[in-house]
C-alpha positions as CSV (number, residue, x, y, z in Angstrom):
1,M,-171.5,128.2,44.1
2,S,-170.3,131.6,42.9
3,E,-168.9,132.3,46.3
4,R,-167.0,129.0,46.2
5,I,-165.5,130.0,42.8
6,I,-164.4,133.3,44.2
7,D,-162.9,131.6,47.2
8,E,-160.9,129.2,45.0
9,L,-159.7,131.8,42.6
10,H,-158.6,134.1,45.5
11,A,-156.8,131.3,47.3
12,K,-154.9,130.3,44.1
13,S,-154.3,133.9,42.9
14,N,-150.7,135.1,42.2
15,R,-151.4,138.1,44.3
16,P,-152.8,136.7,47.6
17,Q,-152.1,140.1,49.4
18,K,-154.9,141.6,47.3
19,K,-158.2,141.7,49.3
20,K,-160.8,139.2,48.5
21,P,-163.9,140.6,46.7
22,R,-166.9,141.3,48.9
23,T,-169.6,138.8,48.7
24,Y,-173.0,139.0,50.5
25,R,-173.3,135.3,51.2
26,E,-174.7,135.8,54.8
27,I,-177.1,138.5,53.7
28,A,-178.2,136.5,50.7
29,R,-178.8,133.4,52.8
30,K,-180.8,135.4,55.4
31,A,-182.9,137.0,52.7
32,Y,-183.6,133.7,51.0
33,L,-184.7,132.0,54.3
34,S,-186.9,134.9,55.2
35,L,-188.8,134.5,51.9
36,V,-188.9,130.7,52.0
37,K,-190.3,130.7,55.5
38,L,-193.4,132.6,54.4
39,R,-196.4,130.5,54.0
40,R,-197.7,132.1,50.9
41,P,-195.5,135.0,49.8
42,S,-197.2,137.6,47.6
43,N,-196.1,138.1,44.0
44,R,-194.5,141.3,44.9
45,K,-192.4,139.8,47.7
46,R,-191.5,136.8,45.6
47,R,-190.4,139.0,42.6
48,A,-188.4,141.2,45.0
49,G,-186.7,138.2,46.5
50,I,-185.8,136.7,43.1
51,R,-184.5,140.1,41.9
52,Q,-182.4,140.5,45.0
53,Q,-180.8,137.0,44.6
54,L,-180.1,137.7,40.9
55,Q,-178.4,140.9,41.9
56,F,-176.2,139.1,44.3
57,L,-175.3,136.5,41.6
58,Q,-174.6,139.2,39.1
59,R,-172.2,141.0,41.5
60,N,-170.4,137.7,42.1
61,L,-170.2,136.9,38.4
62,N,-168.7,140.3,37.8
63,H,-166.1,139.6,40.5
64,I,-165.3,136.3,38.9
65,K,-164.9,137.8,35.5
66,A,-162.5,140.4,36.8
67,M,-160.5,137.7,38.6
68,L,-160.3,135.6,35.5
69,T,-158.8,138.5,33.5
70,E,-155.5,138.0,35.5
71,Y,-155.0,134.7,33.5
72,P,-153.8,135.3,29.9
73,L,-155.4,133.3,27.1
74,G,-154.3,129.7,27.0
75,T,-153.3,129.4,30.6
76,P,-155.4,126.9,32.6
77,I,-157.7,128.3,35.2
78,P,-156.9,126.9,38.6
79,L,-160.4,125.5,39.3
80,P,-161.6,121.9,39.6
81,N,-163.5,120.7,36.6
82,W,-166.9,120.5,38.4
83,L,-166.6,124.2,39.4
84,L,-165.6,125.2,35.8
85,R,-168.7,123.4,34.5
86,R,-170.9,125.2,37.0
87,Y,-169.4,128.5,36.0
């Protein structure tokens, strides 16, 4: 969902010529699938996978926070309500 929020904010940004922040959605999906496909992942692999996914999410949340600073206080954020609730 965080990638979708980044996509929406970038599309509705006042400065569309600015480059979209880098997300690792393909890499994160591949890492998730490689862990899920294991029959019984060890605790070490499971913890490493969770840590990696949380780092991807933290990076995306930092990008979202930086993109939201472009909107002054009181102005509506151009996101659908369901995305705002998820954020």
